[in-house]
N, CA, C and O atoms as a GROMACS GRO file, in nm:
protein
  356
    1UNK      N    1   0.064  -0.090  -0.007
    1UNK     CA    2   0.014   0.020  -0.014
    1UNK      C    3   0.106   0.172   0.022
    1UNK      O    4   0.179   0.220   0.109
    2UNK      N    5   0.054   0.202  -0.093
    2UNK     CA    6   0.116   0.343  -0.083
    2UNK      C    7   0.019   0.476  -0.028
    2UNK      O    8  -0.067   0.509  -0.109
    3UNK      N    9   0.021   0.520   0.043
    3UNK     CA   10  -0.037   0.599   0.061
    3UNK      C   11   0.016   0.729  -0.021
    3UNK      O   12   0.137   0.742  -0.039
    4UNK      N   13  -0.059   0.807  -0.062
    4UNK     CA   14  -0.092   0.938  -0.176
    4UNK      C   15   0.013   1.068  -0.067
    4UNK      O   16  -0.036   1.122   0.032
    5UNK      N   17   0.134   1.092  -0.107
    5UNK     CA   18   0.191   1.202  -0.069
    5UNK      C   19   0.140   1.325  -0.085
    5UNK      O   20   0.125   1.354  -0.203
    6UNK      N   21   0.102   1.424   0.009
    6UNK     CA   22   0.073   1.555   0.054
    6UNK      C   23   0.112   1.648  -0.039
    6UNK      O   24   0.225   1.697  -0.038
    7UNK      N   25  -0.012   1.689  -0.157
    7UNK     CA   26   0.024   1.790  -0.282
    7UNK      C   27   0.154   1.921  -0.170
    7UNK      O   28   0.167   1.993  -0.071
    8UNK      N   29   0.223   1.859  -0.306
    8UNK     CA   30   0.373   1.967  -0.352
    8UNK      C   31   0.440   1.888  -0.235
    8UNK      O   32   0.509   1.962  -0.165
    9UNK      N   33   0.437   1.768  -0.197
    9UNK     CA   34   0.546   1.668  -0.128
    9UNK      C   35   0.655   1.575  -0.198
    9UNK      O   36   0.637   1.499  -0.293
   10UNK      N   37   0.754   1.596  -0.138
   10UNK     CA   38   0.829   1.503  -0.240
   10UNK      C   39   0.865   1.361  -0.118
   10UNK      O   40   0.918   1.383  -0.009
   11UNK      N   41   0.827   1.232  -0.163
   11UNK     CA   42   0.840   1.157  -0.074
   11UNK      C   43   0.978   1.065  -0.121
   11UNK      O   44   1.008   1.024  -0.233
   12UNK      N   45   1.046   1.049   0.003
   12UNK     CA   46   1.179   0.965  -0.003
   12UNK      C   47   1.186   0.887   0.127
   12UNK      O   48   1.162   0.936   0.237
   13UNK      N   49   1.219   0.775   0.106
   13UNK     CA   50   1.228   0.648   0.216
   13UNK      C   51   1.387   0.667   0.278
   13UNK      O   52   1.481   0.625   0.210
   14UNK      N   53   1.407   0.715   0.379
   14UNK     CA   54   1.522   0.691   0.473
   14UNK      C   55   1.524   0.544   0.587
   14UNK      O   56   1.456   0.542   0.690
   15UNK      N   57   1.610   0.434   0.545
   15UNK     CA   58   1.631   0.330   0.582
   15UNK      C   59   1.767   0.349   0.659
   15UNK      O   60   1.872   0.343   0.595
   16UNK      N   61   1.767   0.380   0.850
   16UNK     CA   62   1.877   0.414   0.912
   16UNK      C   63   1.847   0.219   0.921
   16UNK      O   64   1.749   0.144   0.923
   17UNK      N   65   1.989   0.207   0.923
   17UNK     CA   66   2.065   0.108   1.002
   17UNK      C   67   2.169   0.074   1.112
   17UNK      O   68   2.291   0.062   1.096
   18UNK      N   69   2.105   0.060   1.214
   18UNK     CA   70   2.236   0.068   1.296
   18UNK      C   71   2.313  -0.070   1.314
   18UNK      O   72   2.401  -0.090   1.398
   19UNK      N   73   2.278  -0.140   1.245
   19UNK     CA   74   2.379  -0.255   1.221
   19UNK      C   75   2.460  -0.292   1.077
   19UNK      O   76   2.501  -0.405   1.051
   20UNK      N   77   2.475  -0.162   0.980
   20UNK     CA   78   2.554  -0.166   0.856
   20UNK      C   79   2.582  -0.262   0.831
   20UNK      O   80   2.697  -0.302   0.844
   21UNK      N   81   2.435  -0.370   0.764
   21UNK     CA   82   2.444  -0.434   0.717
   21UNK      C   83   2.446  -0.432   0.579
   21UNK      O   84   2.375  -0.345   0.529
   22UNK      N   85   2.509  -0.504   0.505
   22UNK     CA   86   2.582  -0.453   0.353
   22UNK      C   87   2.481  -0.532   0.263
   22UNK      O   88   2.488  -0.508   0.142
   23UNK      N   89   2.391  -0.622   0.303
   23UNK     CA   90   2.293  -0.679   0.272
   23UNK      C   91   2.158  -0.606   0.242
   23UNK      O   92   2.078  -0.644   0.156
   24UNK      N   93   2.143  -0.506   0.317
   24UNK     CA   94   2.037  -0.396   0.328
   24UNK      C   95   2.088  -0.266   0.254
   24UNK      O   96   2.017  -0.187   0.192
   25UNK      N   97   2.172  -0.260   0.265
   25UNK     CA   98   2.230  -0.122   0.175
   25UNK      C   99   2.242  -0.208  -0.009
   25UNK      O  100   2.232  -0.132  -0.105
   26UNK      N  101   2.257  -0.320  -0.029
   26UNK     CA  102   2.242  -0.400  -0.156
   26UNK      C  103   2.050  -0.392  -0.196
   26UNK      O  104   1.992  -0.371  -0.302
   27UNK      N  105   2.009  -0.413  -0.085
   27UNK     CA  106   1.824  -0.391  -0.145
   27UNK      C  107   1.802  -0.276  -0.181
   27UNK      O  108   1.736  -0.249  -0.282
   28UNK      N  109   1.870  -0.167  -0.082
   28UNK     CA  110   1.776  -0.038  -0.100
   28UNK      C  111   1.882  -0.016  -0.285
   28UNK      O  112   1.840   0.006  -0.398
   29UNK      N  113   1.979  -0.028  -0.248
   29UNK     CA  114   2.009  -0.005  -0.389
   29UNK      C  115   1.968  -0.102  -0.539
   29UNK      O  116   2.041  -0.084  -0.636
   30UNK      N  117   1.902  -0.158  -0.545
   30UNK     CA  118   1.822  -0.229  -0.594
   30UNK      C  119   1.727  -0.188  -0.629
   30UNK      O  120   1.702  -0.164  -0.747
   31UNK      N  121   1.626  -0.162  -0.504
   31UNK     CA  122   1.512  -0.072  -0.517
   31UNK      C  123   1.519   0.036  -0.620
   31UNK      O  124   1.443   0.043  -0.717
   32UNK      N  125   1.656   0.154  -0.583
   32UNK     CA  126   1.642   0.273  -0.639
   32UNK      C  127   1.696   0.242  -0.811
   32UNK      O  128   1.679   0.320  -0.905
   33UNK      N  129   1.752   0.134  -0.817
   33UNK     CA  130   1.747   0.062  -0.977
   33UNK      C  131   1.619   0.027  -1.006
   33UNK      O  132   1.576   0.103  -1.092
   34UNK      N  133   1.559  -0.035  -0.982
   34UNK     CA  134   1.405  -0.073  -1.030
   34UNK      C  135   1.323  -0.002  -1.037
   34UNK      O  136   1.235  -0.020  -1.121
   35UNK      N  137   1.320   0.109  -0.947
   35UNK     CA  138   1.194   0.196  -0.894
   35UNK      C  139   1.113   0.124  -0.835
   35UNK      O  140   1.008   0.189  -0.840
   36UNK      N  141   1.095   0.035  -0.785
   36UNK     CA  142   1.000  -0.041  -0.732
   36UNK      C  143   0.952   0.006  -0.606
   36UNK      O  144   0.857  -0.064  -0.568
   37UNK      N  145   0.986   0.110  -0.519
   37UNK     CA  146   0.922   0.166  -0.462
   37UNK      C  147   0.854   0.267  -0.460
   37UNK      O  148   0.772   0.293  -0.372
   38UNK      N  149   0.882   0.341  -0.565
   38UNK     CA  150   0.832   0.426  -0.607
   38UNK      C  151   0.830   0.565  -0.584
   38UNK      O  152   0.741   0.647  -0.605
   39UNK      N  153   0.979   0.584  -0.524
   39UNK     CA  154   1.028   0.661  -0.472
   39UNK      C  155   1.160   0.662  -0.444
   39UNK      O  156   1.203   0.548  -0.424
   40UNK      N  157   1.295   0.804  -0.428
   40UNK     CA  158   1.416   0.764  -0.374
   40UNK      C  159   1.396   0.691  -0.245
   40UNK      O  160   1.335   0.748  -0.155
   41UNK      N  161   1.452   0.544  -0.224
   41UNK     CA  162   1.471   0.550  -0.100
   41UNK      C  163   1.675   0.552  -0.042
   41UNK      O  164   1.759   0.478  -0.092
   42UNK      N  165   1.698   0.634   0.046
   42UNK     CA  166   1.822   0.644   0.057
   42UNK      C  167   1.873   0.538   0.219
   42UNK      O  168   1.823   0.553   0.330
   43UNK      N  169   1.962   0.456   0.188
   43UNK     CA  170   2.040   0.421   0.282
   43UNK      C  171   2.133   0.472   0.405
   43UNK      O  172   2.253   0.478   0.377
   44UNK      N  173   2.096   0.510   0.540
   44UNK     CA  174   2.175   0.561   0.591
   44UNK      C  175   2.257   0.449   0.754
   44UNK      O  176   2.212   0.400   0.857
   45UNK      N  177   2.385   0.455   0.691
   45UNK     CA  178   2.475   0.396   0.793
   45UNK      C  179   2.459   0.394   0.945
   45UNK      O  180   2.449   0.507   0.992
   46UNK      N  181   2.454   0.288   1.040
   46UNK     CA  182   2.466   0.412   1.163
   46UNK      C  183   2.578   0.432   1.236
   46UNK      O  184   2.683   0.368   1.235
   47UNK      N  185   2.546   0.523   1.297
   47UNK     CA  186   2.601   0.614   1.372
   47UNK      C  187   2.703   0.578   1.488
   47UNK      O  188   2.665   0.472   1.539
   48UNK      N  189   2.850   0.638   1.566
   48UNK     CA  190   2.901   0.572   1.617
   48UNK      C  191   2.856   0.584   1.746
   48UNK      O  192   2.846   0.700   1.785
   49UNK      N  193   2.824   0.487   1.834
   49UNK     CA  194   2.740   0.503   1.996
   49UNK      C  195   2.854   0.588   2.078
   49UNK      O  196   2.975   0.586   2.055
   50UNK      N  197   2.806   0.640   2.150
   50UNK     CA  198   2.865   0.734   2.237
   50UNK      C  199   2.859   0.682   2.355
   50UNK      O  200   2.748   0.638   2.383
   51UNK      N  201   2.948   0.669   2.442
   51UNK     CA  202   2.972   0.576   2.584
   51UNK      C  203   2.861   0.591   2.684
   51UNK      O  204   2.819   0.706   2.700
   52UNK      N  205   2.799   0.483   2.761
   52UNK     CA  206   2.680   0.503   2.804
   52UNK      C  207   2.557   0.495   2.683
   52UNK      O  208   2.451   0.529   2.737
   53UNK      N  209   2.541   0.472   2.578
   53UNK     CA  210   2.442   0.509   2.492
   53UNK      C  211   2.341   0.362   2.487
   53UNK      O  212   2.382   0.255   2.442
   54UNK      N  213   2.226   0.379   2.535
   54UNK     CA  214   2.182   0.238   2.559
   54UNK      C  215   2.085   0.214   2.397
   54UNK      O  216   2.116   0.120   2.324
   55UNK      N  217   1.983   0.302   2.362
   55UNK     CA  218   1.887   0.303   2.264
   55UNK      C  219   1.995   0.351   2.113
   55UNK      O  220   2.034   0.463   2.081
   56UNK      N  221   2.017   0.230   2.050
   56UNK     CA  222   2.081   0.250   1.900
   56UNK      C  223   1.965   0.354   1.819
   56UNK      O  224   1.994   0.450   1.749
   57UNK      N  225   1.837   0.307   1.847
   57UNK     CA  226   1.741   0.372   1.757
   57UNK      C  227   1.694   0.491   1.806
   57UNK      O  228   1.603   0.533   1.734
   58UNK      N  229   1.728   0.589   1.932
   58UNK     CA  230   1.695   0.693   1.925
   58UNK      C  231   1.824   0.783   1.861
   58UNK      O  232   1.824   0.890   1.800
   59UNK      N  233   1.904   0.714   1.892
   59UNK     CA  234   2.060   0.738   1.823
   59UNK      C  235   2.054   0.755   1.659
   59UNK      O  236   2.079   0.863   1.605
   60UNK      N  237   2.020   0.640   1.590
   60UNK     CA  238   2.007   0.661   1.446
   60UNK      C  239   1.900   0.777   1.379
   60UNK      O  240   1.919   0.846   1.280
   61UNK      N  241   1.765   0.772   1.480
   61UNK     CA  242   1.678   0.890   1.451
   61UNK      C  243   1.721   1.017   1.464
   61UNK      O  244   1.652   1.101   1.405
   62UNK      N  245   1.842   1.069   1.543
   62UNK     CA  246   1.908   1.116   1.563
   62UNK      C  247   1.980   1.187   1.469
   62UNK      O  248   1.955   1.299   1.426
   63UNK      N  249   2.101   1.087   1.429
   63UNK     CA  250   2.198   1.103   1.318
   63UNK      C  251   2.082   1.112   1.174
   63UNK      O  252   2.121   1.206   1.105
   64UNK      N  253   1.992   1.064   1.128
   64UNK     CA  254   1.958   1.076   1.011
   64UNK      C  255   1.875   1.234   0.989
   64UNK      O  256   1.875   1.300   0.886
   65UNK      N  257   1.816   1.263   1.108
   65UNK     CA  258   1.747   1.397   1.107
   65UNK      C  259   1.846   1.522   1.113
   65UNK      O  260   1.849   1.617   1.035
   66UNK      N  261   1.946   1.492   1.253
   66UNK     CA  262   2.080   1.596   1.209
   66UNK      C  263   2.169   1.577   1.127
   66UNK      O  264   2.262   1.657   1.115
   67UNK      N  265   2.163   1.507   1.081
   67UNK     CA  266   2.316   1.462   0.937
   67UNK      C  267   2.292   1.470   0.796
   67UNK      O  268   2.368   1.521   0.714
   68UNK      N  269   2.146   1.399   0.768
   68UNK     CA  270   2.087   1.384   0.642
   68UNK      C  271   1.977   1.475   0.623
   68UNK      O  272   1.979   1.572   0.547
   69UNK      N  273   1.902   1.445   0.681
   69UNK     CA  274   1.759   1.521   0.669
   69UNK      C  275   1.743   1.694   0.665
   69UNK      O  276   1.684   1.764   0.582
   70UNK      N  277   1.834   1.739   0.808
   70UNK     CA  278   1.824   1.847   0.810
   70UNK      C  279   1.996   1.923   0.842
   70UNK      O  280   2.010   1.996   0.940
   71UNK      N  281   2.078   1.903   0.778
   71UNK     CA  282   2.234   1.884   0.796
   71UNK      C  283   2.287   2.073   0.854
   71UNK      O  284   2.235   2.180   0.822
   72UNK      N  285   2.383   2.052   0.928
   72UNK     CA  286   2.441   2.172   1.004
   72UNK      C  287   2.319   2.253   1.074
   72UNK      O  288   2.340   2.374   1.061
   73UNK      N  289   2.196   2.226   1.145
   73UNK     CA  290   2.097   2.275   1.160
   73UNK      C  291   2.026   2.363   1.086
   73UNK      O  292   1.991   2.474   1.126
   74UNK      N  293   1.999   2.306   0.955
   74UNK     CA  294   1.921   2.348   0.873
   74UNK      C  295   1.763   2.396   0.945
   74UNK      O  296   1.694   2.304   0.990
   75UNK      N  297   1.726   2.493   0.952
   75UNK     CA  298   1.549   2.503   1.012
   75UNK      C  299   1.492   2.414   0.823
   75UNK      O  300   1.510   2.415   0.702
   76UNK      N  301   1.412   2.350   0.945
   76UNK     CA  302   1.334   2.264   0.823
   76UNK      C  303   1.184   2.364   0.811
   76UNK      O  304   1.089   2.306   0.759
   77UNK      N  305   1.169   2.467   0.844
   77UNK     CA  306   1.088   2.569   0.805
   77UNK      C  307   0.938   2.507   0.794
   77UNK      O  308   0.888   2.483   0.904
   78UNK      N  309   0.880   2.485   0.716
   78UNK     CA  310   0.765   2.446   0.683
   78UNK      C  311   0.733   2.303   0.599
   78UNK      O  312   0.631   2.257   0.547
   79UNK      N  313   0.867   2.256   0.610
   79UNK     CA  314   0.843   2.137   0.515
   79UNK      C  315   0.778   2.044   0.617
   79UNK      O  316   0.778   2.053   0.740
   80UNK      N  317   0.716   1.938   0.524
   80UNK     CA  318   0.676   1.855   0.609
   80UNK      C  319   0.728   1.712   0.606
   80UNK      O  320   0.762   1.657   0.501
   81UNK      N  321   0.733   1.640   0.757
   81UNK     CA  322   0.787   1.529   0.782
   81UNK      C  323   0.686   1.403   0.836
   81UNK      O  324   0.639   1.414   0.949
   82UNK      N  325   0.659   1.309   0.770
   82UNK     CA  326   0.658   1.189   0.834
   82UNK      C  327   0.682   1.093   0.854
   82UNK      O  328   0.667   1.022   0.755
   83UNK      N  329   0.726   1.028   0.964
   83UNK     CA  330   0.848   0.926   1.002
   83UNK      C  331   0.750   0.840   1.046
   83UNK      O  332   0.639   0.872   1.089
   84UNK      N  333   0.809   0.699   1.030
   84UNK     CA  334   0.761   0.527   1.029
   84UNK      C  335   0.854   0.484   1.057
   84UNK      O  336   0.956   0.476   0.990
   85UNK      N  337   0.828   0.438   1.197
   85UNK     CA  338   0.978   0.382   1.279
   85UNK      C  339   0.925   0.270   1.300
   85UNK      O  340   0.813   0.244   1.343
   86UNK      N  341   1.047   0.172   1.255
   86UNK     CA  342   1.012   0.025   1.253
   86UNK      C  343   1.116  -0.011   1.327
   86UNK      O  344   1.220   0.054   1.311
   87UNK      N  345   1.114  -0.120   1.422
   87UNK     CA  346   1.232  -0.176   1.495
   87UNK      C  347   1.223  -0.296   1.471
   87UNK      O  348   1.116  -0.357   1.473
   88UNK      N  349   1.357  -0.360   1.438
   88UNK     CA  350   1.375  -0.522   1.485
   88UNK      C  351   1.360  -0.550   1.616
   88UNK      O  352   1.392  -0.487   1.717
   89UNK      N  353   1.290  -0.682   1.595
   89UNK     CA  354   1.286  -0.722   1.729
   89UNK      C  355   1.345  -0.876   1.769
   89UNK      O  356   1.343  -0.914   1.886
   0.00000   0.00000   0.00000
């Protein structure tokens, strides 16, 4: 199921992988080659964990937001962002 994007918005899927899995990275490359996802897919490798960091998922989200979506403290302004988070069990 692909819900429609909000008018005027461009959809991009970001896969944040704290496991740095070469197989997932290749899968994303394949999705982009075939266009199967219907939009660009970006693979984001995990970030180095800080001493005492327990939850890698929140670190991945912070890494994606601050270094990929809004690098250098760029003000997102009126850009709409919808996040769908799925954790491995």
